N, C-alpha and C positions, 0 to 999 in steps of 0.2 A: 480682800479676803486673805486670811491667814491660814495657811495649810500646813498640817503636820503630816509628813510622809514617812511611813515606817517600812523598812525592808531590810532583811538580814543580809542580803547580798547586793553589792554595788560595785561599779568599776573602781579600781582596776582588778577586782576579782574575776575569775574565769568561770562563768556558769550562765545558763540561760536567764536566771533571775537577775543577775547583775546586768547583763546586756539589755534586758527588757526595761528594768527600772531606771537605769541611767538615761537611756534615750527618751523614756516617757517623761521623766522630770524635765528634761530639756524642752520637749514639745509643750508640756504644760506651762512652763515658764514663758514660752513665746506667745501663748494665748492669753496670758495675764498682763497686767500693767505694772508700772513702777509703784503704784499704791498697794499692790498685793505682795505676798511673800510666801516662799516655800521653805520649810525647815525639814531637811532629810536627816533622820536618825538611823544610822546603819552600823556596820561593823568594819573593822580592818579585814583585808583579805584572809579568808580561812577555809575556803571551799576544799582546797587540797593541801595536805600536809607537805607535799613536795613542791608547792608553788606559793610563795608569799612575797609578792612585790610590795615595795614601800608605798605608803600613802599617808597624807597628813591627817592629824587628828581633827583638824578643823579646816574647812575649805569653803571659800566664798566664790561663787561663780559669777563672772561678768556675763550677763545675758542682755538681750535686747528687750525682754519683757520685764518680769519681776525679779527681784534679788533672790538668790538661792543660797542657803547656808547648809552645808553638808558636815555633819558631825559623825565621826567614826569611833566606835567603841572597841577596845581591845578585849578579845575573848580568849579563853584558854585554847591552846593548840589541841587538835584531836585528829583522828584518822578515820573520821566518818562513822565510827561506831556509835551505838545508841547512847551509851553512857556519856561519851565525850560530847556528843551533840546536845544532850540535855544540859550538861554543865556550861557549855558555850551559850546556850539560849538563856539560862538563868542569869548569867552575867549581863547579857544584852537586856533582858527584861528589867533587872534592877537599875541598871545604868540609864536606860531610856526613861524611867520614871524620874530619876534625878535630873536628867537633862531638860525635862519638860515641865517640872513641877511648878515653876513660877510663870509659865507662859500661858497666854490665852490664844485659842485657835477657833476658827469658824468651821473647819472640816478636818477629819482624820482620814487618811488613806493608808491602808495596810495591804501590802502585796505579800502573799503567803502561800508556801507550798506545804508547810508542815504544821499548819493550824495555829501554832502558838504566837506567831507574829500577828495573825488576825485576832487572836484572843487579847493580845496586848493592845491592839487598836481599839477593840471593844471596851476594854477597861478605861483607856484614856478618853474615849468619846463619851462613855456613860458618865464619867466623873464630871464632864463639862456640859453634858446634855446637848451635844452637837451631832450633826450627821456623821455617819461612818460609811466609807466607800471601801469595799473589799474587792481585791483582785485575787481570785483563787486559782492557783496553778496546779494543785494536786488534792487528792482526797486522802488526808493523812490517816484517818481512822480505818479506812479500808486497807490501806497499805500496811499499817502497823499490825493488823490482824494476820497478815501473811508472814511478817517477820517474826513476831512473837508467837511461837508454837506451843509454849508451855500452857496447858489448859488452865491452871490456877491463875497464872499471870494474865492470861487473856480474859478470864472471867472477871477479874478485878479491874483491868484496864479499860475494857470496852464501855462499861457504864460511865466511868469517869470521863472518857473522851466524848461520850454522847452529851453529858452535861456541859462540857466546855464548848462543844459545837452549838448547843442550844443557846447558851449565854451569848455566844459570838454572833452566829448567823441571825438570830431572832431580833437583833438590834439594828442590823445593817439597813441603811437607806437604799443602797444599790449594791448589787453583787455582779461583778464581771467573772465569767467562767471561761477559762482558756480553752476548754474543750466542751463542745456541745454534748458530749457523752456524759458530762456531769449533771445535766439539767434535772433528770429525774430524782437525783439525790437531794435536790433542794426544793422539791415540790411543796413541802410543808411550810416553808418560810415565805409566806405570801405577802408579807408587809413590804418586801423589797421589790424594786424593779431590777431587771436583768439585762445583761448584754453578753455577747459571745465574741469578744475580741481575742483572737488567737495570738500565738507567738508570730513573729514576722522575720523577714529577711533583712539583715543589716546591710548598709551600703557597701562595705568591703566585699561581701559575697555577691552582690548584684553586679560588681565589676569584674568578676572572674571571667577570663577569656575562654573562648571555645577550645575544646580539647585538640591536642596535636596527635599525630599518629603514635601508637604505642612505642615506648622507648625500649621495651624488653619483649621479645617474641618467644622467649623460653617459658614464661609463666605470666599469669594474670595476678595483679595485686588487688586484694580486698582490704579496704581500710575501714576500721571502726575508730571513731574519735568521740570522746565524751566520758561521762561518768562510768566507772566500773563498780557498780553497786549491786545489791541484791535485786533491786528492781529491774536491772538490765539482764541479769542471769547469763552473762557471757560464758561462764564456766559450764553451762549446760549445753552450749551450742558449738563454740569455736573449736575446742580441742577435738571433738568427734568429727566435725566438718573438715578440719585440717587433715585429720588422719585419712578420711575417705578420699579427699581431693588429691593428696600426695603432691608431687613436685610440679604439677601443672598450675598450681595456685599458691600464692603466698599471702598470709595475713599480716597486716600491720595494725597494732592496737595502740592508740595514743590516749592517755588519760590516767586517772588514779581513782581510788575510792575504796569503800569498805570491803568489797569482794575481790579485790585484786589478788590477794593471797590465795583465795579459792581458785581463781583462774590459773595462777601459776602452778598450783598443786595439780590441777587437772591436766595441764600441758605436760607436766613431768610424768604423770601416770600414763598418758597416751604416747609419750616419747615423741612429741611433735618438734620438728626442727624447721618447719616452714612458717614459723610465727616470730614476729619481732615486737617486743613491748617497748614503748617509748613513754617518757613522762609528759605531763601536760605542757603545752607550748602556747606562745602568743598567736594572735590571729594571722599575722603575716606568714609565720612558719606553717600554720595549719592550712592556709589556702594553698601553699606550695605542695603540701602533702595531698590535698584533694586533687590537684592537677596531675600529680605523679601516679595516682591510683587509677585502676581500671573500674572497680566497683566500690560503692559506698554502702556500708552496712549499718542498719539500725535494728535493735533487738530489745524486746521486753520479756520479762520472765513469764512463765506460764501460770500466772496468778489470775484469779477472778477479778482482783482489783485493777488489773491492767486492761480489762475490757473497755474501760471508759477513757483511758489516757490517750492523749495526742502528743507523741514525742516531739519536743522542740527541734531535735536534730533534723527532722524531715524538711524543715524550712531552709536550713543551710544547704542540705544535700539537693533540694529541689531547685536551688538557684544555679546549680551546675548542669552540665549536659550529660553527666555520668549516669549509667544505670544504677538504680538503687536496689539493694537487697533488704527486704523488710520482714523481719520475724515478728509479726504483730497480728492481733485479731481484734474483734469488736469494732469500736468506733474508728480506731486508727486505720484498720483495713478498709472500712467504708470511705474514709476521707481520701485515702490513696486512690481508690477506684474512681472517685469523682474528680480529683485534681492533679494527680501525679502520674503521667504516662511514663513508660519505660521503667517500670518498677516490678520486680519479682517478689510476690508476697507468699510467705510460707508460715505455717503455724510456729509459735514460739518453741524453741528447743528441738525442732524437727530438723536435724542435720540431714537426714536422708532426702527430705523434700528440697532443701536448699541445694544439695549436691545434684540431684536429678535435674532441677530447673537450670542450673548453671551449665550442665552438659548438653541439655536439649535446646536451649534458647540461644540463637545466634547473637553475637555481641554487636551492640550498636550504641551510638550516642544520640541524644535528642535535646535540643534547646526547648525549655519549658517556658515559653514567652508569656502565655496567659497566667501561669502560676506566679511568675515573678512580678507581673503587673498587679495582680490581685492581693498578694501577701507581702508587699514591700513594707518594711518596718515603719517607715514614715507614714504610710497610709493607715496602717493599724493604729499607730500612736495618735494620729489626728482624731480618729473616731473615739478612741478611749479617753483622750483628754476632754473631748466635748461631753462625754457622759459624766466625767468627774465634775466639770464646771456646772452642769445642770444639777447635780446632787448638792453642790455647795451653794447654789443660788437660792435655795429655799430660805426665805427670810425668817420663817418661824418653823420650829421643829418640835414635834411632840414625840417623845420616846415611845417605842412600841411597848405594849403590855407584855410582860414576860410570864409565860405559863410554864408550870412544871411539866417536863416531858413524861 
């Protein structure tokens, strides 16, 4: 079986998509044989403008299963703004066509959070009339409706994105949804089979040791680590929470993204001095930061689109014994109730609720043994790779009929 694997993010980039796809390709290769092959078409690290580790244009993996070729495309630098991301993807889109135009494949896999990598996968799979496997990590059309507030732009953009979705999803053989909250969005695409393989906990986080007694008794440290984008809405929460909590608590924010300047402006307006902003860092440094923190914060913006989302950061945080502060609602809040003990849940952007719970809830740590066993990345990847292989094993493939939406 010859597999084309499309992902905009791949290691050594720093983001959930990179970690997910790199480990999944490794697991997939281990389940294949030397007669098979996986061709990964991805980009050079570009998730954060402030973090650009070197990576080869072409990389051949030595694996025990099938050979893996990784080809990386250089895309224009950007600061996670909409226009910059569009230009980066157009470069990836054109170059991916060039890299694959002479090749034959039996299956196309596309892992996509912003729809257009999935669209690229549909284009290349339709051209060859072969199965398409989609791993959907976000609902782009819903999210972009929250970002683009100009009525005229939204009126033009929404119908276009619906057409792109229909072209893409209506062809897929199998669709994996990283959040079960997405399922109702896909009810009209009945030609596909579905799975719900979530994000998972990578091995370095499973090895995080138990917490030691607090190093500082003067204040508690609240750590946020991850993307600082519009979807996280940190500027709506952290400055006001920091102001209300005062010197008893200290915030540490590690990351970068398109809304970092909004956060900095809000901190300046509130005259917050109990917050430290740090740039993105590698995993070893990040794990040390987790160990030095008292609380771990995850937050989504107060958007309707965030009702369906399951933040990948919950899996890293859940591997520690630290209490989690979760400003989420909808499916994420339900998931936390089912699987993540020792978590304080509050509504997005509700600083007063966060402050009240911090002051009223005694501090404790708790090892989440069951959570770590159920959501280890290796376990998730084994299941997801099996779904991929079943999709590729279909000897004959009849392309679904495309109906105009």
